matplotlib code that plots the C-alpha trace (Angstrom):
import matplotlib.pyplot as plt

x = [99.9, 96.9, 99.2, 101.2, 97.9, 96.8, 100.1, 100.0, 96.4, 97.4, 100.4, 98.2, 95.6, 98.1, 99.7, 96.3, 95.5, 98.8, 98.2, 94.7, 96.0, 98.7, 97.2, 97.9, 99.3, 98.5, 101.2, 99.8, 101.3, 101.3, 102.5, 104.0, 105.5, 108.2, 111.7, 114.4, 117.3, 120.3, 120.2, 123.5, 125.5, 123.1, 120.2, 117.5, 114.5, 111.5, 110.8, 107.8, 106.0, 102.3, 100.1, 100.4, 97.7, 96.9, 98.7, 100.4, 104.1, 104.6, 105.9, 103.1, 102.1, 103.1, 99.5, 99.6, 102.7, 101.7, 102.8, 103.1, 104.9, 102.7, 104.1, 103.1, 104.0, 105.3, 108.8, 109.5, 112.7, 113.2, 114.3, 115.2, 117.0, 120.0, 118.0, 117.6, 120.1, 118.8, 121.9, 120.8, 117.5, 119.0, 117.3, 114.5, 110.8, 110.0, 107.1, 108.1, 105.9, 106.4, 105.2, 104.2, 105.4, 103.8, 106.2, 107.0, 108.8, 109.3, 107.3, 109.2, 108.5, 110.1, 110.6, 109.3, 109.8, 111.0, 109.8, 111.1, 108.4, 110.7, 114.5, 114.2, 112.3, 109.8, 111.5, 112.4, 111.5, 113.9, 116.7]
y = [88.3, 86.5, 84.1, 87.0, 88.6, 85.4, 85.0, 88.5, 88.0, 84.9, 86.7, 89.7, 87.3, 85.4, 88.7, 90.0, 86.7, 86.8, 90.4, 89.6, 86.8, 89.0, 90.5, 94.2, 95.4, 99.0, 100.9, 103.7, 107.0, 107.2, 109.2, 107.6, 109.2, 107.6, 107.6, 107.7, 105.3, 104.1, 100.3, 99.8, 102.2, 103.5, 101.3, 103.5, 102.5, 104.3, 102.7, 103.0, 104.3, 105.0, 103.1, 104.3, 106.8, 107.8, 110.9, 112.7, 112.9, 116.5, 117.4, 118.2, 121.8, 123.2, 123.0, 119.2, 118.6, 117.3, 119.3, 116.0, 113.3, 110.2, 106.8, 103.7, 100.1, 99.6, 99.5, 100.4, 100.1, 103.3, 103.1, 105.8, 107.6, 108.9, 112.0, 113.0, 114.1, 111.6, 111.9, 115.4, 113.8, 110.7, 110.1, 112.6, 112.0, 112.6, 112.3, 110.2, 110.3, 107.8, 104.7, 102.0, 98.5, 95.9, 93.1, 90.4, 90.7, 94.5, 96.7, 99.4, 103.1, 104.5, 108.1, 111.2, 113.6, 113.8, 116.4, 116.8, 116.7, 116.8, 116.8, 113.7, 110.5, 109.8, 108.5, 104.8, 104.8, 103.4, 102.6]
z = [68.9, 70.3, 72.1, 73.6, 74.8, 76.4, 78.2, 79.4, 80.6, 82.5, 84.1, 85.1, 86.5, 88.6, 89.9, 90.9, 92.7, 94.6, 95.6, 96.8, 99.0, 100.7, 103.9, 104.0, 107.3, 108.2, 110.0, 112.2, 113.2, 116.9, 119.9, 123.0, 126.1, 128.3, 129.6, 126.9, 127.5, 125.5, 126.0, 124.2, 122.0, 119.3, 120.5, 122.0, 124.0, 125.5, 128.9, 131.2, 128.1, 127.6, 125.2, 121.6, 120.6, 117.0, 116.0, 113.1, 112.3, 113.6, 117.0, 119.4, 120.0, 123.4, 124.7, 124.2, 126.3, 129.7, 132.8, 134.8, 132.8, 132.5, 133.4, 131.4, 131.4, 127.9, 126.3, 122.7, 120.6, 118.7, 115.1, 112.5, 115.3, 113.3, 112.3, 116.0, 118.6, 121.2, 123.4, 124.4, 125.7, 127.4, 130.8, 129.9, 129.7, 126.0, 123.5, 120.5, 117.4, 114.6, 112.7, 115.2, 114.4, 116.7, 117.3, 119.9, 122.3, 121.8, 119.5, 117.6, 116.7, 113.6, 114.8, 113.1, 116.1, 119.7, 122.2, 125.7, 128.5, 131.5, 132.0, 134.2, 134.3, 137.1, 140.2, 139.9, 136.1, 133.5, 136.0]

ax = plt.figure().add_subplot(projection="3d")
ax.plot(x, y, z, "-o")
ax.set_aspect("equal")
plt.show()
C-alpha cells in the first residue's frame, strides 16, 4: 500500500512538472473585417482585412456595422466554415468573428459568425 502511494505520488509529481513546463497559448476571440474570397473550392480567405480586435463570439449589433467598409492589409484563412453559407457572401465585405490563431505565413480565424457589411469589396480589393 505504501509502495503504491509512493508510486502514485511520483507519477502525480512528474505530471505536474510536465504541465508546468508546457507554455499555455491563449486563443482570443476577435473580429476582423475584409473581402471574402474562395481561394480554392472550400478554402475561404478574408483579404484586405483589418487587424484583429478583441470581441465576443456573437454577430455584431447593427449599430456596430460600419457604413463605409474598412480596408486593411491582412489576409486570414477561415476555418470552421461548414456551419456558414459563405457562398452567399462571396465577394462581399464581411465581418468575421471567431478564434484567432496566429500563424506563419497566414493566420487563421475559426469562425463563430459572419455578417455582411457591403455587397461588394472596395474597388481593387481582393482581385
